[in-house]
VOGU-3710 file (C-alpha; in Angstrom, 3 decimals, decimal comma):
1> xxxxxxxxxx> 55,441/18,738/43,715  54,378/20,051/40,406  50,727/20,201/39,435  49,835/18,631/36,124  48,780/21,128/33,503  46,626/20,319/30,593  47,653/21,296/27,140  44,068/21,108/25,905  42,235/24,343/25,565  38,686/24,394/26,722
11> xxxxxxxxxx> 36,348/26,076/24,286  33,335/27,935/25,526  30,150/25,902/25,306  27,847/26,705/22,425  24,577/28,177/23,575  21,496/26,103/22,834  18,890/27,532/20,429  18,543/28,677/16,852  20,698/31,097/15,013  19,136/33,966/13,133
21> xxxxxxxxxx> 19,932/32,297/9,810  18,214/29,061/10,842  15,120/30,991/11,939  15,043/32,903/8,632  15,311/29,662/6,624  12,376/28,192/8,543  10,335/31,393/8,033  11,104/31,254/4,299  9,984/27,631/4,041  6,747/28,433/5,880
31> xxxxxxxxxx> 6,103/31,398/3,543  6,600/29,227/0,451  4,297/26,503/1,777  1,657/29,119/2,609  1,863/30,606/-0,893  1,291/27,151/-2,370  -1,492/26,052/-0,012  -3,625/29,220/0,276  -5,134/29,201/-3,254  -6,098/25,554/-2,862
41> xxxxxxxxxx> -7,651/26,293/0,523  -9,757/29,197/-0,795  -10,919/27,123/-3,780  -12,019/24,394/-1,375  -13,974/26,981/0,622  -15,686/28,249/-2,529  -16,564/24,714/-3,550  -18,069/23,957/-0,146  -20,011/27,255/-0,179  -21,740/26,168/-3,396
51> xxxxxxxxxx> -23,811/23,825/-1,257  -25,431/26,956/0,191  -26,768/27,838/-3,269  -27,759/24,268/-4,036  -29,699/23,939/-0,786  -31,461/27,260/-1,389  -32,449/26,252/-4,930  -33,868/22,923/-3,790  -35,717/24,464/-0,827  -37,253/27,198/-3,010
61> xxxxxxxxxx> -38,268/24,597/-5,624  -39,984/22,492/-2,966  -41,759/25,552/-1,560  -42,817/26,617/-5,058  -44,329/23,177/-5,669  -46,127/23,394/-2,330  -47,418/26,864/-3,267  -48,558/25,502/-6,656  -50,429/22,612/-5,010  -52,311/25,079/-2,819
71> xxxxxxxxxx> -52,878/27,942/-5,282  -52,751/26,388/-8,763  -49,947/28,725/-9,855  -46,338/29,512/-8,970  -45,174/32,784/-7,425  -42,182/35,085/-7,819  -42,652/36,488/-4,302  -39,529/35,210/-2,539  -40,872/36,279/0,870  -43,328/33,348/0,640
81> xxxxxxxxxx> -40,635/30,774/-0,067  -38,675/30,423/3,176  -35,719/32,644/2,339  -33,962/35,307/4,378  -35,087/38,708/3,176  -32,721/41,615/3,833  -33,702/44,990/2,433  -36,036/43,411/-0,093  -33,383/40,976/-1,350  -33,642/37,220/-0,769
91> xxxxxxxxxx> -30,477/35,452/0,393  -29,419/31,843/0,867  -28,956/30,599/4,436  -25,298/31,639/4,723  -25,764/34,838/2,677  -23,307/33,719/-0,004  -25,962/33,928/-2,748  -28,829/36,202/-3,794  -31,838/34,096/-4,793  -34,427/35,178/-7,366
101> xxxxxxxxxx> -37,500/33,523/-8,874  -38,614/34,327/-12,411  -41,376/33,014/-14,659  -40,360/30,006/-16,718  -40,697/29,572/-20,477  -44,466/29,003/-20,271  -45,185/31,753/-17,727  -45,445/31,840/-13,950  -48,782/30,011/-14,001  -47,081/26,788/-15,077
111> xxxxxxxxxx> -43,289/27,141/-14,813  -40,523/28,936/-12,967  -36,758/29,422/-12,888  -34,888/29,880/-9,607  -31,455/31,502/-9,741  -28,756/31,813/-7,092  -26,151/34,481/-7,906  -23,031/35,061/-5,825  -23,689/37,958/-3,447  -21,768/41,153/-4,220
121> xxxxxxxxxx> -18,557/41,356/-2,202  -18,679/37,684/-1,228  -15,780/35,315/-1,910  -18,117/33,319/-4,181  -17,869/36,065/-6,819  -14,422/34,634/-7,603  -15,761/31,075/-8,050  -14,892/30,808/-11,737  -17,756/29,461/-13,836  -19,990/28,819/-10,845
131> xxxxxxxxxx> -21,110/32,281/-9,741  -24,645/31,691/-11,049  -26,550/28,456/-10,431  -30,139/27,922/-11,483  -32,889/25,333/-11,550  -36,195/25,343/-13,386  -39,601/23,753/-12,805  -38,530/20,659/-14,780  -35,514/20,106/-12,530  -32,964/21,170/-15,156
141> xxxxxxxxxx> -29,861/22,667/-13,629  -27,586/25,298/-15,138  -24,683/25,040/-15,594  -25,220/21,482/-16,785  -24,052/19,130/-14,003  -22,678/16,712/-16,606  -20,480/19,385/-18,187  -19,356/21,334/-15,110  -18,248/20,726/-11,558  -20,586/23,334/-10,080
151> x> -23,111/20,742/-8,919
//
């Protein structure tokens, strides 16, 4: 008796997994998406870090008003205003901004100007148009909140 023989050839089974080309295509797509998303992500971080400056300006203004109510004058001594002092420099809570107090237009006895400037070496130094935020004793904010997106 003759055994039946098959004329079909059996091909070796393809191994499961990714080829090198498929892996490289996926890596390329991830790199392109990262290049597109990273600038937007860093701009969002800078925008959220502005709240550090805003909070510091408001807190210093409140403390200056409290100081004025007690002493009849404002002060430029930032160590009396609830700020972090490092090496003689006053910083905002998260150290993104250096905070200074200067006499206002009518002198320190009756006015002041508080300024938050992006700290040297901080990512906020690249926050275009919003590296310096300030507020005066009349509550005016610079840059103008109606003309900019810094506030």
